[in-house]
N, C-alpha and C positions, 0 to 999 in steps of 0.2 A: 503493499500499499504506500503510495507516494504522498508524503504529508508536506504540502506546501506552506505550512503556518509555523513560525518560529515561536509562538508564544507557548506552544506545547511544553518548552523546556521551563516555562515559568508556573505551570500548575501545580498544584498540591491538592491531594485530598484532606478533608477536613468533615468526616462523618460525625453527626452527633448520635452517640448511643445511648438509647433508652430502652427501660423495661416496662412492659405493661402488664396489668392483671386483668384479664378480661380487655374492656376498652379504657381502663384507668392507666394511663401513664403516670407512673409513680414513683420512677426512679431513673436518674440521669447525672449529669456532670456536677450539678449543684448539690444533691443529695450524697454524692459519692464524696465531694469534698467536706460536705458537714459530717459524715461519718469517719472519714480519715482523721479531721481535727478532733472528734471527740476522741477516738484512740489515741491521738497524740498527746493531748492536753488533758485528757480525763474530766472535761469539762464542756457541757452543752453552750454555757455562755460563753467561754473562751474560744470554742470553735465558731461559734456567730460572730463575736467580735473579729477574729482574725479575717473572717470571710467579707466584713461589712455588712452583716444581715442583723435584722433586729432579733432579739431572743424570741420574742413572740411568733416570728415567722420561722424560725428553726424549730420550736416547739412544734409548731403546725406541720411543717416538713416532716417530723418525727412520726406525729400521730398519723399523717396520711398514709406513709409506707407502713406502718405497723397495722392500719386498719386494711390496706391494700393486700396485705401478706396474711393477716388474721394471728399474728406472732409478735411478740415483743422483741424489738432490735435493741435497743438502749436500755439498760437499767440505771436509773436515777436514785440518788439518795438528796433528801432535801437538805437546804442549807441550815445553818447555824452560825455558832461563833467562828468556825473554820470555813465555812462555805459548803456548798453541796458537791457532789460529786456524779461522774458519769462514765460508764462503761459499756462497750458493745457486749451483747450476750453472744454465745455461740452462733445463734443465727446471724446476728448480725454482722459478726467477723466473716461469717462463711459467704452472706449476700455480697459484703465489700471487696472480699478476694477474690470471689469469683466474677464479679462484675468488672473488676481491674482486670483480670487475665481476659474477659470476652472481650472488653473494649480495645486491649492491646491487638488481638487477633482480628477484630473487625477492620481496626486502622491498618493493619499490615495488608488485609485483603483488598482493602480500598485503594492502597497505594499500587498495589499487585494490578489491579484492575483499570486503574487511572493509565497505566502505563500501556496498557492494552488497548485501550479507546482514544488515547491521545498520546500516540508513539512519539519519541522523539528522534528526529533524523540524524543519522550519523553523518560526518563529513568524510571525505575520502581520508584526509588525514588521522581522524578517530579511527576509522576501520582498520588504517595499517597498524595503529597502537593497540587494538582491540580494546577501546575505550568508547563510552557513550558520553553524549553531553550530560 
């Protein structure tokens, strides 16, 4: 296939990977970041702050995920003098880890398909070296 367009070399794939339960889209990049932050900081509030998200929005996201899957993903303890804490349940850790692996796979496949549908033409000089643009 002859490719007359040089812009193909500028293109990159950027799929937005999301999970749905029935028709309900409940998990994607934002919820992934929220759960990663909770795992890292041990706090819903700190995770929300790090993301620039209101605490009430973060709590809503957690409730939405848990309702969609009908399981607890985040264990929370109420604050007090030392403040509250949060940890991912085994189900929450499983969902996060599997989503990250799935997202990585989807992104790699998207890049592969991008080069199939938008091939980059090799110049004669590149072909001699065995390189592609």
